[in-house]
C-alpha positions as CSV (number, residue, x, y, z in Angstrom):
1,X,96.4,130.7,105.8
2,X,95.5,127.1,106.8
3,X,98.6,125.1,107.8
4,X,98.2,122.4,105.0
5,X,97.6,124.9,102.0
6,X,100.7,126.8,103.2
7,X,102.6,123.3,103.2
8,X,101.5,122.9,99.6
9,X,102.4,126.4,98.5
10,X,106.0,125.8,100.3
11,X,106.5,122.5,98.5
12,X,105.6,124.1,95.1
13,X,107.9,126.9,95.4
14,X,110.5,124.4,96.4
15,X,110.4,122.1,93.6
16,X,113.2,123.5,91.3
17,X,115.5,123.4,94.2
18,X,118.1,120.7,94.1
19,X,118.6,117.9,97.1
20,X,116.9,120.0,99.9
21,X,117.9,118.6,103.0
22,X,115.1,119.3,105.2
23,X,111.8,117.9,106.2
24,X,108.3,119.6,105.7
25,X,105.6,118.4,108.3
26,X,102.1,119.6,109.2
27,X,101.0,118.4,112.6
28,X,98.4,119.1,115.5
29,X,99.7,118.2,118.8
30,X,101.5,114.9,118.1
31,X,103.5,113.2,115.1
32,X,105.9,110.7,114.4
33,X,109.9,111.3,115.0
34,X,112.4,112.3,112.3
35,X,114.9,110.0,111.0
36,X,116.7,112.0,108.4
37,X,117.3,115.8,107.5
38,X,118.9,119.2,108.2
39,X,115.8,121.4,109.1
40,X,112.4,120.9,109.9
41,X,109.6,123.2,108.9
42,X,106.9,123.2,111.6
43,X,103.5,124.2,110.9
44,X,101.2,124.2,113.9
45,X,97.7,123.7,113.7
46,X,95.0,124.2,116.2
47,X,94.2,121.2,118.3
48,X,90.5,120.0,118.2
49,X,90.7,117.6,121.1
50,X,92.4,118.3,124.4
51,X,94.1,114.8,124.7
52,X,96.8,112.8,122.7
53,X,98.3,109.4,123.2
54,X,101.4,109.0,125.0
55,X,103.6,107.3,122.6
56,X,105.3,105.3,125.5
57,X,102.3,104.3,127.7
58,X,99.9,104.4,125.1
59,X,97.7,106.2,127.4
60,X,95.8,109.2,126.9
61,X,97.4,112.7,128.0
62,X,94.9,115.1,129.3
63,X,95.2,119.0,129.1
64,X,93.2,121.4,131.1
65,X,92.7,123.8,127.9
66,X,94.0,124.3,124.2
67,X,96.8,126.5,125.4
68,X,98.3,123.7,127.5
69,X,97.8,121.2,124.7
70,X,99.5,123.7,122.0
71,X,102.6,124.2,124.3
72,X,102.9,120.5,124.7
73,X,103.0,120.0,121.1
74,X,105.4,122.4,120.4
75,X,107.8,121.0,123.3
76,X,107.0,117.5,121.7
77,X,108.1,118.8,118.4
78,X,111.4,120.1,119.7
79,X,112.1,117.0,121.7
80,X,111.7,114.8,118.7
81,X,114.0,116.9,116.7
82,X,116.6,116.7,119.4
83,X,116.1,113.0,119.7
84,X,116.7,112.3,116.1
85,X,120.1,113.7,116.3
86,X,120.2,114.8,112.7
87,X,117.9,117.9,112.9
88,X,119.9,121.2,113.3
89,X,117.5,123.6,113.1
90,X,113.5,124.1,113.7
91,X,111.7,126.6,111.4
92,X,108.5,127.3,113.4
93,X,105.8,129.2,111.7
94,X,104.2,131.5,114.1
95,X,101.4,133.8,114.0
96,X,101.3,137.8,114.0
97,X,98.4,137.1,116.3
98,X,100.9,136.4,119.1
99,X,103.0,139.4,118.4
100,X,100.6,142.2,119.5
101,X,102.0,145.8,120.5
102,X,99.2,146.2,123.2
103,X,100.4,147.1,126.6
104,X,99.9,144.4,129.2
105,X,96.8,146.0,130.8
106,X,95.4,146.0,127.1
107,X,95.2,149.9,127.4
108,X,97.1,151.5,124.2
109,X,99.8,150.3,121.8
110,X,103.5,150.5,121.9
111,X,105.3,152.3,118.7
112,X,105.5,149.4,116.4
113,X,104.7,145.8,115.7
114,X,107.9,144.2,116.0
115,X,109.7,141.0,117.2
116,X,109.7,142.3,121.0
117,X,105.9,142.1,121.1
118,X,103.8,139.3,122.8
119,X,100.3,139.4,123.0
120,X,99.1,139.6,126.6
121,X,97.1,136.6,128.1
122,X,94.7,138.5,130.3
123,X,93.0,140.7,127.9
124,X,89.8,140.1,126.2
125,X,88.7,141.7,122.9
126,X,85.5,143.2,121.7
127,X,85.8,141.2,118.0
128,X,87.0,137.9,119.6
129,X,84.8,135.0,120.2
130,X,85.9,132.1,122.5
131,X,87.5,130.1,119.7
132,X,89.6,133.0,118.3
133,X,90.7,133.9,122.0
134,X,91.7,130.4,122.6
135,X,93.7,130.3,119.4
136,X,95.2,133.5,120.0
137,X,96.3,132.6,123.6
138,X,97.5,129.1,122.3
139,X,99.7,130.6,119.3
140,X,101.4,132.8,122.0
141,X,102.3,130.6,124.5
142,X,103.4,127.9,122.0
143,X,105.6,130.2,120.3
144,X,107.3,131.0,123.6
145,X,107.6,127.4,124.2
146,X,109.6,126.6,121.3
147,X,111.6,129.5,121.6
148,X,113.0,128.2,125.0
149,X,115.2,125.8,123.2
150,X,117.4,128.8,122.3
151,X,117.9,129.4,125.9
152,X,121.8,128.6,127.1
153,X,119.8,126.3,129.7
154,X,118.6,124.3,126.6
155,X,122.3,123.1,125.9
156,X,122.3,124.4,122.4
157,X,121.2,121.2,120.8
158,X,118.9,122.9,118.5
159,X,118.4,126.5,116.7
160,X,115.0,127.5,116.7
161,X,113.9,130.0,114.3
162,X,110.3,131.7,114.8
163,X,108.9,133.2,111.6
164,X,106.1,135.2,112.7
165,X,103.8,135.4,109.7
166,X,101.2,138.4,108.9
167,X,98.0,137.9,107.3
168,X,98.6,135.5,104.3
169,X,97.3,136.6,100.9
170,X,97.7,136.3,97.1
171,X,97.0,133.2,94.9
172,X,96.4,129.7,95.7
173,X,96.8,126.3,94.2
174,X,93.7,125.2,96.2
175,X,90.3,125.2,94.5
176,X,88.7,127.2,97.2
177,X,89.5,130.7,98.5
178,X,91.7,130.2,101.7
179,X,90.2,131.6,104.7
180,X,93.0,134.2,105.2
181,X,92.1,135.6,101.7
182,X,88.3,135.7,102.2
183,X,89.3,138.0,105.3
184,X,91.3,140.3,103.2
185,X,88.8,140.7,100.5
186,X,86.1,140.9,103.1
187,X,85.2,144.7,102.7
188,X,84.7,144.0,98.7
189,X,82.6,140.4,99.3
190,X,80.5,141.8,102.4
191,X,81.7,138.7,104.5
192,X,80.6,140.0,107.8
193,X,82.2,137.2,109.6
194,X,85.6,137.7,107.7
195,X,85.3,141.4,108.5
196,X,84.5,141.4,112.1
197,X,86.3,138.3,113.3
198,X,89.1,138.7,110.6
199,X,90.2,142.4,109.8
200,X,88.7,144.2,112.7
201,X,90.0,141.7,115.2
202,X,93.6,142.0,113.7
203,X,93.3,145.6,114.0
204,X,91.9,145.5,117.6
205,X,94.9,143.2,118.6
206,X,97.7,144.8,116.7
207,X,96.6,148.4,115.7
208,X,96.6,147.6,112.1
209,X,96.6,144.5,109.9
210,X,100.2,143.1,108.8
211,X,100.0,141.7,105.4
212,X,102.1,139.2,103.6
213,X,102.2,137.2,100.1
214,X,102.2,133.5,100.4
215,X,105.0,133.2,97.9
216,X,107.0,135.6,100.1
217,X,106.2,133.6,103.2
218,X,107.3,130.4,101.5
219,X,110.5,132.2,100.5
220,X,111.0,133.3,103.7
221,X,110.8,129.8,105.2
222,X,113.4,128.6,102.6
223,X,115.7,131.7,103.2
224,X,115.8,130.7,107.0
225,X,117.5,127.5,105.8
226,X,119.5,128.6,102.7
227,X,120.1,132.4,103.0
228,X,123.9,133.3,102.9
229,X,123.8,134.8,106.2
230,X,121.6,132.3,107.7
231,X,124.6,129.9,108.4
232,X,123.7,130.3,112.3
233,X,120.2,131.8,112.6
234,X,117.9,131.5,115.7
235,X,115.3,133.5,117.2
236,X,112.1,135.6,116.3
237,X,111.7,137.3,112.8
238,X,108.3,139.1,111.9
239,X,107.5,138.0,108.2
240,X,105.1,140.7,106.7
241,X,105.6,142.9,103.9
242,X,103.6,146.1,105.6
243,X,100.7,146.8,107.8
244,X,97.7,149.0,106.9
245,X,94.7,149.9,108.7
246,X,91.2,148.2,107.7
247,X,90.3,151.6,106.4
248,X,93.6,151.8,104.4
249,X,92.7,148.4,102.9
250,X,89.2,149.2,102.1
251,X,90.0,152.5,100.5
252,X,92.8,150.3,98.3
253,X,90.1,148.2,97.2
254,X,87.9,150.9,96.4
255,X,90.5,152.7,94.4
256,X,91.8,149.9,92.3
257,X,88.6,148.0,91.6
258,X,85.6,150.6,91.5
259,X,83.6,147.9,90.5
260,X,83.8,146.3,93.8
261,X,81.2,147.8,96.0
262,X,82.4,148.7,99.5
263,X,79.8,149.3,101.9
264,X,80.4,152.2,104.5
265,X,79.8,149.9,107.3
266,X,83.0,148.2,106.1
267,X,85.2,151.0,105.5
268,X,86.8,150.5,109.0
269,X,87.8,153.4,111.3
270,X,89.5,156.8,110.6
271,X,93.2,157.3,110.9
272,X,96.4,155.1,110.2
273,X,97.2,151.9,112.2
274,X,100.4,151.3,114.3
275,X,103.5,150.7,112.0
276,X,105.1,147.7,111.4
277,X,108.9,147.1,111.7
278,X,110.1,144.2,109.6
279,X,113.5,145.3,109.2
280,X,115.2,142.2,111.2
281,X,114.4,139.7,108.4
282,X,115.3,142.3,105.7
283,X,118.5,143.0,107.4
284,X,119.5,139.5,107.0
285,X,119.2,139.9,103.4
286,X,115.6,139.0,102.7
287,X,113.5,140.5,100.3
288,X,109.9,140.9,99.6
289,X,108.6,140.5,96.1
290,X,104.9,142.1,97.1
291,X,104.3,145.0,99.2
292,X,101.0,145.1,101.2
293,X,98.9,146.5,98.3
294,X,100.2,143.9,95.9
295,X,98.9,141.3,98.5
296,X,95.6,142.9,98.3
297,X,95.4,143.1,94.8
298,X,96.5,139.5,94.3
299,X,94.0,138.5,96.8
300,X,91.3,140.1,94.9
301,X,92.3,138.3,91.6
302,X,92.3,135.1,93.3
303,X,88.7,135.7,94.9
304,X,87.6,136.6,91.4
305,X,89.0,133.6,89.8
306,X,87.3,131.3,92.6
307,X,84.1,133.1,92.2
308,X,84.4,134.6,95.8
309,X,83.7,138.6,94.9
310,X,80.8,141.1,94.8
């Protein structure tokens, strides 16, 4: 889901909480410093330009590609948090696209998708266009860059939590269907772009499609600040309720909504996908409200309500 809608959902889910000591910020590759707060929610978006303005010299900084720009943006966020002197923890919203269980040569998968998985940067994919390939590589290097601040060499000045979210589905407060929801329901709507460059790409990259409801994703972000066992928390945490193959997603849609026509060309391939290990966050005490099929169900209802269904 786009960072701005995700941010709005987080704000909505947090309206009943009292005196939150946090700052919610949506950025690209540059932003203003923080002056108060306890934790920072970081929603990194994909930078369009390959340059930004240096805050001291006021001159443009040039990057050779978007990967370099995204890594620099992540570093800039962390450095500004440290410079503020008031930020203890940075909550980085990462993407499961950076957590592929593919072997580094691109041939074969590991046993499961978990926090140890990193997407290889030297592999190309059948369903990946230039933009998406840059996005995937950029998300990977940016997350690695920000996690470096947990290393001893960084001096312990900042705790970084990277919440690696799956494909976000469910309802929305927006007036249109979010892109990620369009991807989830693409077998029912016949959206070829969402199917090929969404579901099929994610399965090609990860071996299956990890799903998380937007409410659970928002609650997980808040949990990383307020959870009973999270007084001192840092590192990488996978945030997805479950992972299904494209065929399992299409079969679920067909089974629960026979009125939705799912074309045979959008039924995916035979076989189950690579399993997901989300135990690390669960063992910290977090509980998911929606399972993977619940995410699909809510996404379909959202698409119907907003007029995006077959």
